[in-house]
MIDO-69684 format. One line per field, with one value per residue (C-alpha): z, x, y; residue in three letters; residue number from 1. Coordinates in pm, whole numbers, plus 50000, padded with zeros to 5 digits. Example, Ala and Ser with C-alpha at 12.3 -4.5 7.8 and 13.67 -1.06 7.14 Angstrom:
BEGIN
z [50780	50714]
x [51230	51367]
y [49550	49894]
rest [ALA	SER]
nr [1	2]
This chain:
BEGIN
z [63127	63443	63336	63260	63601	63767	63577	63673	64035	64052	64367	64179	64486	64593	64239	64225	64571	64483	64160	64332	64656	64549	64176	64096	64328	64167	63825	63542	63170	63042	62673	62527	62379	62008	61989	61983	62198	62092	62271	62609	62893	63246	63531	63882	63769	64051	64048	63816	63968	63831	64116	63920	64124	64458	64335	64221	64553	64736	64526	64612	64976	65089	64865	64751	64383	64146	63883	63791	63443	63376	63125	63292	63413	63682	63737	64041	63987	64330	64378	64749	64674	64594	64799	65063	65009	64761	64405	64514	64508	64126	64078	64392	64252	63910	64058	64305	64046	63812	64095	64185	63820	63743	64053	64222	64516	64703	65042	65309	65167	65302	65104	65195	65059	65129	65148	65248	65357	65086	64895	65221	65312	64968	65023	65340	65114	65036	65406	65443	65208	65427	65293	65549	65457	65614	65538	65580	65673	65801	66157	66000	65888	66040	66321	66108	65840	66100	66229	65884	65821	66148	66070	65751	65964	65790	66002	66030	66053	66156	66031	66112	65750	65438	65205	64913	64986	64809	64500	64608	64948	64859	64879	65240	65398	65775	65876	66251	66208	65962	66214	66480	66237	66125	66487	66518	66203	66329	66659	66486	66246	66539	66717	66404	66408	66146	66203	66300	66189	65827	65874	66027	65716	65512	65782	65586	65283	65504	65660	65318	65205	65526	65500	65179	65353	65081	65225	64876	64823	65183	65113	64806	65009	65290	65039	64884	65201	65359	65043	65015	64743	64691	64465	64388	64326	64261	63975	63860	63510	63611	63827	63501	63311	63568	63492	63118	63049	63303	63479	63159	62961	63249	63237	62860	62888	63165	63001	62673	62849	62998	62659	62718	62579	62756	62450	62532	62905	63131	63378	63715	63967	64239	64238	64475	64281	63936	63836	63785	63590	63390	63287	63208	63008	62799	62720	62612	62386	62235	62170	62115	62039	62304	62648	62884	63232	63485	63782	64116	64394	64736	64802	64872	65250	65289	65386	65232	65306	65037	64797	64680	64646	64301	64435	64574	64272	64055	64207	64108	63796	63697	63721	63350	63307	62928	62921	63125	63000	63308	63656	63942	64289	64518	64883	65086	65369	65137	65001	65355	65363	65047	65205	65500	65269	65061	65358	65527	65204	65245	64993	65077	64982	65136	65147	64804	64636	64800	64666	64312	64335	64467	64165	63940	64108	64038	63677	63614	63776	63576	63235	63186	63197	62909	62984	63125	63419	63551	63899	64052	64403	64520	64867	65140	65452	65730	65806	65798	66027	66325	66103	65975	66330	66411	66130	66344	66553	66247	66071	66373	66370	65994	66007	66245	65974	65682	65591	65341	65066	65203	65550	65406	65207	65508	65725	65464	65683	65936	65695	65639	65292	65053	64967	64671	64773	64540	64455	64081	63962	63976	63893	63562	63551	63506	63817	64029	63902	63989	64340	64404	64267	64441	64782	64753	64793	64593	64372	64561	64869	64684	64723	64529	64675	64436	64397	64508	64838	64903	64821	65057	65339	65302	65269	65566	65782	65815	65669	65411	65473	65121	65201	65528	65339	65131	65449	65612	65915	66240	66342	66012	65943	65579	65386	65185	64841	64621	64350	64557	64919	64979	64954	65136	65421	65453	65467	65725	65941	65922	66005	66300	66444	66423	66601	66282	66238	65883	65726	65408	65163	65124	64758	64648	64311	64181	64412	64304	63936	63978	63776	63644	63300	63360	63315	63545	63262	63192	63551	63633	63459	63543	63773	63638	63966]
x [40100	39983	39617	39665	39825	39522	39280	39484	39471	39090	38925	38692	38505	38430	38319	38080	37939	37892	37709	37481	37405	37415	37424	37142	36907	36941	36820	37040	37029	36971	37006	36764	36959	37021	36805	37084	37147	36827	36624	36793	36545	36573	36550	36442	36307	36189	35824	35717	35397	35150	35122	34945	34623	34802	35040	34746	34571	34889	34919	34563	34541	34893	34990	34653	34731	34470	34637	34314	34306	34673	34713	35008	35100	35359	35533	35745	36039	36062	36424	36345	36234	36592	36827	36979	36688	36827	36926	37291	37299	37294	37637	37775	37707	37852	38166	38229	38164	38415	38669	38642	38639	38956	39144	39139	38937	38982	38901	39129	39117	38919	38695	38732	38478	38350	37971	37669	37501	37326	37635	37792	37474	37482	37845	37728	37605	37967	38060	37831	38065	38370	38502	38545	38390	38499	38275	38410	38111	38018	37888	37606	37438	37102	37088	36878	37148	37412	37181	37143	37517	37575	37300	37487	37799	37977	38255	38246	38498	38324	38453	38337	38316	38106	38170	38182	38351	38224	38427	38716	38754	39110	39207	39088	39306	39305	39618	39554	39208	39354	39613	39348	39123	39416	39477	39108	39120	39435	39264	38955	39164	39361	39038	38923	39242	39455	39829	39883	40248	40130	39912	40203	40416	40154	40060	40163	39965	39660	39682	39708	39392	39206	39311	39105	38822	38848	38707	38674	39051	39113	38924	39143	39459	39357	39276	39619	39829	39640	39628	39252	39009	38823	38513	38562	38190	38236	38482	38414	38261	38081	37859	37738	37730	37510	37233	37300	37295	37040	36831	36746	36677	36459	36249	36221	36103	35850	35694	35665	35490	35243	35169	35380	35711	36030	36113	35814	35882	36067	36294	36336	36609	36814	37195	37414	37721	37578	37570	37194	37159	37473	37366	37006	37101	37352	37096	36834	37077	37224	36890	36651	36876	36722	36778	36511	36665	36570	36807	36678	36877	36780	36829	37188	37145	36962	37091	36915	37044	37292	37197	37420	37324	37392	37698	37853	37756	37957	38279	38212	38321	37974	37803	37728	37472	37508	37347	37040	36702	36674	36807	36572	36649	36352	36269	36318	36107	35807	35912	35902	35530	35493	35704	35467	35166	35306	35440	35101	34956	35179	35452	35809	36016	36288	36386	36549	36245	36016	36240	36210	35832	35789	35987	35735	35448	35629	35703	35343	35212	35446	35346	35503	35171	35081	35387	35475	35715	35925	36055	36339	36238	36594	36540	36284	36159	36292	36617	36441	36148	36282	36327	35972	35838	36018	35826	35512	35661	35799	35463	35287	35529	35493	35113	35113	35287	35074	34723	34485	34335	33981	34099	34322	34030	33797	34049	34212	34150	34399	34686	34846	34966	35038	35404	35532	35829	36061	36430	36384	36043	35849	35478	35361	35076	34838	34984	34930	34573	34505	34648	34442	34119	34156	34232	33992	34250	34344	34653	34813	34837	35061	35436	35714	36067	36343	36446	36795	36658	36468	36775	36984	36733	36737	37115	37197	36884	36874	36619	36787	36723	36582	36322	36200	35988	35816	35735	35584	35810	35829	35468	35302	35152	35208	35061	35343	35276	35519	35496	35378	35404	35757	35975	35719	35710	36090	36077	35797	36015	36306	36079	35931	36281	36309	35978	35800	35454	35389	35191	35253	34970	34947	34993	35101	35001	34970	34672	34521	34546	34383	34063	34108	34237	34570	34907	35196	35412	35127	35142	35515	35845	36210	36332	36605	36709]
y [42592	42766	42738	42368	42314	42476	42249	41940	42055	42064	41932	41695	41572	41929	42016	41720	41794	42161	42078	41826	42013	42378	42446	42202	42394	42738	42858	42731	42662	42312	42240	41986	41691	41735	42045	42302	42607	42780	42513	42566	42608	42744	42496	42609	42946	43172	43292	43573	43714	43971	44222	44498	44493	44516	44789	45003	44942	45045	45362	45463	45358	45449	45742	45880	45819	45681	45461	45282	45434	45359	45075	44908	44561	44502	44169	44090	43853	43690	43595	43603	43246	43140	42923	43157	43395	43648	43724	43721	43343	43359	43523	43355	43008	43094	43252	42969	42697	42859	42889	42520	42405	42601	42492	42834	42704	42377	42232	42373	42725	43020	43252	43621	43869	44221	44210	44415	44093	43896	43782	43667	43481	43316	43214	43042	42761	42669	42672	42371	42183	42233	42564	42843	43178	43508	43806	44159	44371	44714	44749	44950	44627	44557	44304	44068	44058	43967	43693	43537	43551	43368	43118	43025	42967	43253	43402	43780	44063	44387	44721	45074	45188	45148	44855	45101	45433	45739	45843	46064	45900	45800	46163	46183	45920	45907	45718	45726	45574	45323	45204	45157	44967	44751	44650	44567	44351	44175	44093	43957	43746	43605	43518	43334	43126	43304	43356	43724	43703	43673	43979	44174	44124	44310	44561	44871	44758	44689	45036	45202	45021	45105	45470	45476	45290	45026	44703	44555	44552	44450	44125	44066	44126	43891	43618	43661	43661	43369	43159	43188	43290	43619	43612	43985	44032	44404	44342	43985	43968	43648	43870	44024	43693	43520	43768	43804	43430	43305	43573	43762	43442	43326	43644	43611	43251	43321	43627	43440	43152	43404	43560	43872	43992	44098	44308	44531	44555	44795	44614	44784	44699	44863	44892	44688	44579	44652	44286	44263	44588	44509	44160	44249	44559	44363	44094	44349	44532	44214	44041	44330	44626	44850	44999	44870	44864	45132	45155	45282	45451	45586	45956	46056	46082	45749	45406	45104	44754	44644	44925	45210	45570	45709	45890	45571	45363	45601	45466	45104	44914	44795	45133	45185	45465	45467	45122	45220	45338	45555	45630	45715	45850	45792	45850	45533	45667	45656	45316	45177	45249	45042	44766	44741	44728	44440	44244	44274	44131	43826	43909	43811	44113	44327	44691	44723	44565	44821	45097	44956	44916	45268	45391	45212	45398	45724	45630	45527	45845	46068	45939	45597	45413	45186	44975	44636	44656	44370	44445	44243	44134	44083	43937	43866	44038	43815	43999	44337	44255	44452	44755	44710	44696	45022	45190	45215	45495	45674	45659	45810	46103	46149	46138	46435	46639	46517	46622	46453	46670	46668	46771	47045	47188	47176	47359	47580	47887	47745	47799	48139	48041	47755	47697	47493	47277	47084	47050	46993	47113	47437	47478	47617	47872	47577	47414	47726	47748	47382	47419	47734	47589	47251	47403	47697	47974	48278	48241	48530	48303	48053	48108	47938	47945	47844	47482	47584	47715	47391	47185	47399	47352	46973	46956	47181	47123	47503	47745	47974	48344	48379	48110	48261	48516	48244	48049	48359	48377	48179	48246	48147	47804	47709	47415	47258	47109	46917	46652	46353	46463	46333	46642	46854	46600	46609	46991	46979	46755	47000	47292	47103	47068	47448	47500	47606	47453	47333	47052	46853	46784	46408	46309	46657	46799	46442	46390	46722	46629	46285	46270	46626	46520	46691	46521	46616	46763	47008	47132	47153	47217	47171	47447	47673	47832]
rest [MET	GLN	GLY	GLN	ASP	GLU	VAL	ASN	ASN	VAL	ASP	ASP	SER	LEU	LEU	LEU	GLN	PHE	GLU	GLN	GLU	VAL	GLN	SER	LYS	VAL	PRO	HIS	LEU	ARG	GLU	GLU	PRO	GLY	ALA	GLY	LYS	ALA	ALA	ALA	ILE	ILE	ILE	ASN	ALA	THR	PRO	LEU	VAL	ASP	ILE	THR	LYS	ASP	LEU	LYS	GLU	CYS	ALA	LYS	ASN	VAL	PHE	GLY	LEU	ASP	LEU	ALA	ASP	LYS	ALA	LEU	ARG	VAL	PHE	GLY	LYS	PHE	ASP	SER	ASP	LEU	LEU	ALA	GLY	SER	ILE	LYS	VAL	ARG	PRO	ALA	VAL	GLN	ILE	ILE	HIS	ASP	ALA	ILE	ALA	THR	GLY	LYS	LEU	LYS	ARG	GLY	GLN	THR	ILE	PHE	GLU	ALA	THR	SER	GLY	ASN	PHE	GLY	ILE	ALA	LEU	GLY	GLN	ILE	SER	LYS	LEU	GLY	ILE	ASP	VAL	VAL	ALA	LEU	VAL	SER	ARG	LYS	LEU	GLN	GLU	GLY	VAL	PHE	ASP	GLU	LEU	ARG	ASN	GLU	LYS	THR	ARG	ILE	ILE	ASN	LEU	ASP	MET	ASP	ILE	CYS	PRO	ALA	PRO	GLY	MET	LYS	GLY	ASN	ALA	ASN	LEU	MET	ALA	ALA	ARG	ALA	THR	ALA	SER	ASN	VAL	ARG	ALA	GLN	LEU	THR	GLU	LEU	GLY	PHE	ASP	PRO	ALA	ILE	PHE	ASP	LYS	SER	ARG	SER	GLU	VAL	GLU	ALA	ILE	LEU	ALA	SER	GLN	ASP	ILE	ILE	ASN	LEU	ALA	LYS	LEU	LEU	ALA	ARG	ILE	TYR	GLY	GLY	PHE	CYS	PRO	GLU	GLN	TYR	ASP	ASN	GLU	LEU	ASN	ILE	GLU	ALA	HIS	ARG	THR	VAL	THR	ALA	ALA	GLU	LEU	ASP	GLN	GLN	LEU	ARG	GLU	GLN	GLY	ASN	ALA	LEU	SER	GLU	SER	ARG	ILE	VAL	CYS	THR	PHE	GLY	THR	GLY	GLY	THR	SER	GLY	GLY	LEU	SER	ARG	TYR	MET	MET	GLU	LYS	TYR	GLY	LYS	LYS	SER	VAL	HIS	VAL	VAL	PHE	PRO	LEU	GLY	ASP	GLN	ASP	VAL	ALA	GLY	ILE	ARG	THR	LYS	GLY	LYS	ALA	ALA	GLY	LEU	LYS	PHE	TYR	GLU	PRO	ASP	ARG	TYR	ALA	GLY	GLN	HIS	GLU	VAL	ASP	PHE	ARG	GLN	ALA	LYS	ARG	LEU	LEU	LYS	PHE	PHE	VAL	ASP	LYS	GLY	TYR	ASP	MET	GLY	GLU	SER	SER	ALA	LEU	ALA	LEU	TYR	ALA	VAL	ILE	GLN	MET	ALA	ASN	PHE	GLY	MET	GLY	GLY	SER	ASN	PHE	VAL	VAL	MET	ILE	ALA	ASP	GLY	ILE	GLN	LYS	TYR	ARG	LYS	SER	LEU	GLU	ALA	MET	ALA	GLY	GLU	GLU	LYS	GLN	GLN	ARG	SER	LEU	GLN	VAL	PRO	LEU	GLN	GLU	ALA	VAL	SER	ASN	ILE	GLY	ASN	TYR	ASP	ARG	VAL	VAL	TRP	ILE	HIS	THR	MET	TYR	THR	PRO	ARG	LYS	GLU	GLY	ILE	GLU	LEU	ILE	ALA	LYS	SER	LEU	GLY	VAL	ASP	GLU	SER	LYS	ILE	PHE	VAL	PRO	THR	ALA	ARG	GLU	VAL	GLU	GLN	LEU	LEU	ALA	THR	GLN	GLN	VAL	PRO	LYS	GLU	MET	GLU	LYS	SER	LEU	GLY	GLY	ALA	ASN	ALA	LYS	PRO	LEU	LEU	VAL	CYS	MET	MET	GLY	ASN	THR	SER	LEU	ARG	VAL	ALA	GLU	VAL	LEU	ALA	GLN	LYS	GLY	ILE	VAL	ALA	GLU	SER	LEU	ASN	GLY	GLY	ILE	SER	ALA	LEU	SER	ALA	GLY	LYS	GLY	LYS	GLN	ILE	PRO	GLU	LEU	VAL	ARG	MET	ALA	THR	GLU]
nr [1	2	3	4	5	6	7	8	9	10	11	12	13	14	15	16	17	18	19	20	21	22	23	24	25	26	27	28	29	30	31	32	33	34	35	36	37	38	39	40	41	42	43	44	45	46	47	48	49	50	51	52	53	54	55	56	57	58	59	60	61	62	63	64	65	66	67	68	69	70	71	72	73	74	75	76	77	78	79	80	81	82	83	84	85	86	87	88	89	90	91	92	93	94	95	96	97	98	99	100	101	102	103	104	105	106	107	108	109	110	111	112	113	114	115	116	117	118	119	120	121	122	123	124	125	126	127	128	129	130	131	132	133	134	135	136	137	138	139	140	141	142	143	144	145	146	147	148	149	150	151	152	153	154	155	156	157	158	159	160	161	162	163	164	165	166	167	168	169	170	171	172	173	174	175	176	177	178	179	180	181	182	183	184	185	186	187	188	189	190	191	192	193	194	195	196	197	198	199	200	201	202	203	204	205	206	207	208	209	210	211	212	213	214	215	216	217	218	219	220	221	222	223	224	225	226	227	228	229	230	231	232	233	234	235	236	237	238	239	240	241	242	243	244	245	246	247	248	249	250	251	252	253	254	255	256	257	258	259	260	261	262	263	264	265	266	267	268	269	270	271	272	273	274	275	276	277	278	279	280	281	282	283	284	285	286	287	288	289	290	291	292	293	294	295	296	297	298	299	300	301	302	303	304	305	306	307	308	309	310	311	312	313	314	315	316	317	318	319	320	321	322	323	324	325	326	327	328	329	330	331	332	333	334	335	336	337	338	339	340	341	342	343	344	345	346	347	348	349	350	351	352	353	354	355	356	357	358	359	360	361	362	363	364	365	366	367	368	369	370	371	372	373	374	375	376	377	378	379	380	381	382	383	384	385	386	387	388	389	390	391	392	393	394	395	396	397	398	399	400	401	402	403	404	405	406	407	408	409	410	411	412	413	414	415	416	417	418	419	420	421	422	423	424	425	426	427	428	429	430	431	432	433	434	435	436	437	438	439	440	441	442	443	444	445	446	447	448	449	450	451	452	453	454	455	456	457	458	459	460	461	462	463	464	465	466	467	468	469	470	471	472	473	474	475	476	477	478	479	480	481	482	483	484	485	486	487	488	489	490	491	492	493	494	495	496	497	498	499	500	501	502	503	504	505	506	507	508	509	510	511	512	513	514	515	516	517	518	519	520	521	522	523	524	525	526	527	528	529]
């Protein structure tokens, strides 16, 4: 009876307006009359662009990696072309349409949602139809994201905490901080026109939620006490369904039209809520019986707009590693160099997309060539432009710590030793031989600290005593070599802060092996200590 009452209480005028002004403008399925479900086609598909040539050019010019002989094709799925500028409009439209059609959302109500930006911007489309939207966000958001939220007339509550707390945070409750934050939330709600007396009745529940730094459940609570609606993007199965039923079918249709096959492709995406990876992985398993989705995360100490680290993803409902073909943690600082390259080429892509594309370069370089890759370009560059402009100074600093192969060889006498640096891999005998031969040094001048020591240095920003000997002491000048030049650059930066002069070989052992007929697995192995 309750479900029937909700259906009878549908705001039909809002539903019609939403379908005409919002839903009709985003990708959706349309079944051909009388042709059956199998003949359904996607309307308003976003561009699927072959970016192979530019990715290979980026690999060579930016990272010193030659992928010319790799038989791979890379397609970018440009959801930056969508209404509201991001992939998040897909689940947002499906969730809001369902809420209106079932009577859960009507004019006069307010939508409350925790967001890292893009979902809140997508919800701004409904605010144009007379529904108020309140986004609960972290102050850590970039200024450009705040600007776009405001442009969509979304009202904002700022909080000094992450949208997604790390797993285990509930055991570290800080009640004093929670009380102060609750007062801050109350003041902001009052300023937005909400009755503070209603908030006060649930004050203890609010403080308990804030003590766990759980903005997701705070949004649900505010929707409940103020008679609003919460999309619950982090837990709503429609987030998955939007990508299983439309995004995946759209990719399938477009690749087929271009003479390619989704069944033979690797799909690469980053992790925000897990909706994209969850929907795409389900589709591939249901239709083709295989795992094809590769999920990309930034390194654990890095902050990428709207994207979770692997550690924080592990606390979310839609983190489903058993469904993935692979998980990849990559260095966002290197991905930012790729971002600049593609933006300068005229591509509209944001930070998470650069992270995913950089992961493809790594996969191709480490033996996954001969494959088709489909990379989800989740949003555009506009809200990240200020961050991109700030990269110029960072790049200048990094360049002073990096050295190209030819320059390193020409000045090899300036280095006291060569030091292998990595947290996961150690060189085989063949790897040591290649490093020595390529740089023109004796193998006795190559030192290999343990992976554990390197990991400890990066985690603590202090040089472990055991590693000091490998580095040659405070007065030595080592040349650092790793897999692709990323880990060695990070170590060089830490050493520079300690007054130790070191340089990182640009491109690492991957650059040394280019054109030598050697594959990376022949040169390195997993470290055991």
